N, C-alpha and C positions, 0 to 999 in steps of 0.2 A: 219537202221533208223537214222535220223539226230536229234540231240538235238535241241529243239526249246524253245524259251522263252514263258512265260505265255501269253504275249500280242500277240505273233504270233499264239499260240494255240487258243486264243479267236477269232482272225481274221479268222483262218481256220474254226472254228466251225460256225461262222456267215455265211461265204461263203458256207459251206456245207449245211446249212439250206436253203440258197437261191437256191443252185443247186438242192435240192430235190423237189422244187416246180415244179410240172408238169404244162404244159399249160392247162388251164381249159376253154373251150369255153363258159361255163355258168357264169364264174366269170366276173363281170362288169369291174374290174381293168384290166383284161387280154384283154377284148374286147376293152376297151379304148386305151390300148397300141397298139393293132393291128390297130385300126383306125388311131392313131397318126403316126404309121409307114407308112400307106398309104399316109397320107397328107404330111409327110416329104419327101416321095418319089415322089409324084405327086401333088405338090401344085396347087391348082385351079382345079383339076380334081375330080369331085364328085365320091365318093365311093358308088356303088349301093347296097352293102350289105356285111356282113362278109362272106357270101358264094356267090361268084360271079366269073364269067369267068375272070374278070379284074385281079384277083390275079395271073393268069398265066403269065401275062406281067412282073410281078416282079420276076418271077422265082420260083413260088410255083408249086408243081407237079400237082395240080388240082385246082378246084374252091373253095376248103375249106382249107385254110392254116393251120387250127388247126390240121389237120392230119399229118403235116410235122414236128411238134415239138417233136415227140416221144423221140428222142435221146438227144435233147438239152434242153428241158423244157422251162419254162417261161424266164429263164435267157438268153436264146439264142435270144428271142424276144427283151429283154432289151438291149442286145448287139447290135443288128441291129439298134434299135432306137437310142442308144447312138452314134453309128457310123454316122447315118443320121443327127443327130442334131449337133454333134461336129465337124464333118469333111464332111460337105455337098458337097464340090466339089469332093473329092475323092469318096464319096458314089455315087454321080450322075454319075461320069465317069464310075465307075464299073457297076452300074445299067444299064446305057444306052450303055455300051460297046463302049465307045468313042474311045478306042485305038485298036479296032479290028473289025472283021466282025460281024455284028448283025444277030443272028439266035436264035430263041426261044429254040431250042433243044440243042444248044451247051454249054450254060452256065446258069444253073439254079441259078441265083444270090442269091435269098432268101434262098433256100435250102443249098447252099454253106455256107451262114452265119451261119445257124443252125449247120451244120457239123463242121465248124471251132470252134464254142463254145464247141461242144462235144469233138473234138480232143484236144483242150486246157485243158479241164477238165481231160482227160485221160493222156495227155503228162505231165502235171504238177502234176498228181497223187493226185488231190484235194479231192478225196473221201476217202483217207486213213486217219487213225487216226493221223498219223504223217508222214511227208514227207519221202519217201523211195528213192528219187532221189535228186541229187544235184540241178537240175533245179527246182524241187518243193520247196526245202529249200530256194533257192535264191528268188523265187517268193514270198514266205511268208515273207522273210526279207524285200523285197521291199514294200509289202503290209502293213506291220506293222511299217515301219520306221516313227518315229515321230507321233505315233498313237494318234492324237487329237480327232479323231472321228472314228465311225465304218464304215464298207464297204458300208452300206446302204446310207451314206451321199453322195456318188458319184451318187446316183440315178440310172438311167438306165446304164447298162454297168458295174455293180459292179464287174464283174470278173476281169476287169482291175483296178477297185477300185481306191484307192487313188493314186496309181502310176501314172495313166494317169492324174488325176486332179491336183496333186501337181507338176508334172514334165513336163506337157505339151506334153506328148507322148501318142500315141495310141498303144495298144498291138495288136489289130486286124489289 
């Protein structure tokens, strides 16, 4: 275990509370975030419903994206939305597979985004009470440096938290 400062422990606890939030298809905030992801992904294209064949185009496994959030929770949707809003060109290039062959079966973009969030949580050991890896300890240090606000101030994409908003970098 690594020693962490109180401010780092508080950041970790806030982030852990966010990680614990499962995607809830009945929660209005979660529904709105999913709609926002659609319109950030396909501006000007009307979404026919939260359950629709349209979602497959984005790389969800089926017509109901809520079934794909199991491993990543609501924070994985927030991360996708953060990426779409803050790095629209990169997001669109990956979504539309601009630099490779386009095939629905070869690159499930949205599901990959959920999996990236899940893998980062595991790799950074964010569910542990204290970091057990050097990488996790470094991430907490970056997250808490100059802690003027909590991780929720970054809005969507809180897993990258203040590191991305203060330093202009994306973690995903």
